[in-house]
N, C-alpha and C positions, 0 to 999 in steps of 0.2 A: 307218909312221903310228902304230901302237900305241905305239911307243917315244916318239914325239913327244907323244902324248897323255899318256903317263905322266910325261914330263918337265914338261908344263904343270901337271898335277895336283900333282906333287911341289913345283913352284915355288909354287903357290897355297897348299899346306899350310904351306910355310916362311913365307910372308907372313902367314898366319893366326896361326902360332905367334909370330912377331915382334910382330904387332899385340897379341896377348894378353899377351905379356911387357911390352910398352910400356904397356898398359892397367893392368897390375898396379901399376905405380908411379904411375899418374895419379890425379888428383883424382876423375874420373868413376868409376874403379874403386872408390875408397873410398866414394863416395856410393852406388854400387850395392850395395856390401857392407853399408853401414849400412842401406840400404833393405831388403835381404834380412833382416837381423837384426831390424829393426823389424817386418817382416811376420811373421817366425817368432814373435816375442813376442806380436804381436796375435793370431796364430792360436792360440797356447797359451792366451791369455786367453779367446778365443772358445770353445775346446774346454772350458775350465773353466766358463764361463758356461752353455754348452750342457748340460754334465753336471749343474750345479746346477738348471737348469730341468727337466731330465728327472727328477731326484730329486724336485723340488717337484710336478711333474705326477703322478708315481707316488704321492706322499704324499696329494695332493688326491683322486686316484681312490680310494685306500683309505678316506679320510675320507668320500667320497661313498657308497661301498658301505656303510659303517657307518651313515651317516645314513639311507640307504634301508632298511636292515634295521630300524633303530630306528623309523623312520616306519611301516613295515609292521606292526611289533609294536604300536605305539601305536594304529594304525587297527584292528587285530584286537581290542585291548582295548576300544576305544570301541565297536566293533560288538557285542562281547559284553555290555558294559554297556547298550547300547541294547536288545538282545534281552531282557536281564533286566528292564529298565524296562517294556518292552512286556508281558512276562509278568505283572509285578506289577500293571500297570494293568488288564490283562484280568481278573486275579483280583479286583482291587478293584471293577471294573465288575460282575463276577458277584456279588460280595458285596452290592453296592448293589442289584442287580436282585432278589436273594433277599430283601433287607430290604424293598424296595418290595412284593414279592409277599406277604411276611408282613404288612405293614401293610394291604394290600388284604384279605387273608384275615381279619385281626382286625377290620377295619371291617365286613366281611360278617357275621362271627360276632356282633359288637356289634349290628348291625341285626336279626339273627335273634333275639338275646336280648331286645332292646328289644320286638320284636313279641310274643315269648312273654310278657314281663312285662305288656305292654298287654293281651294275651289273658287272662292270669291275673287282672289287675286287673279287667277287665270281668266275668270269671266270679265273682270274689270279691264285686264289687258286686252282681251278680245274686243270689249266695247270701245276702249280707247283706240285700238287699231282700226276698228270699224268706223269710228267717228273721224279719225284722221283721213281714212280713205274717202269717206263721204265729203269731208271738207275739201279734200284735194279735188274730187270730182266736181264739187260745187264751184271751186275756184277756177277749174279748167272750163267749166260751163260759162261762168261769168266772163272769163277772159276771151273765150271764143265768141261771145256775143257782142 
């Protein structure tokens, strides 16, 4: 039986070889061969496009990294400028408050000086009136003598 099976297998292999040989010379074989060549060419183009896309993705990722670094640097600069502006505004506000305090102090000093002047004026008027009264008494004493 094993011999019989081997003979059947041998016969099948001979038929497959003959079929292959006959197909080599047939139109279907040529079409199949052309199809394989076209598929190989398409595969080569696909591999080339895939490589180009990978290169582009890599370049875009590097550009993105650079943009992120530049953006972060710009944000840090703007934050620094913002802080400087806040410090300058605080200093300006302090200067303005000091100026307002100086104005209030000068107003108070002015009011005090005004009160002193009014007091001196009243005292001077009293002295002048007293002097006039004294001079009048002195004149009346001289006249009566």
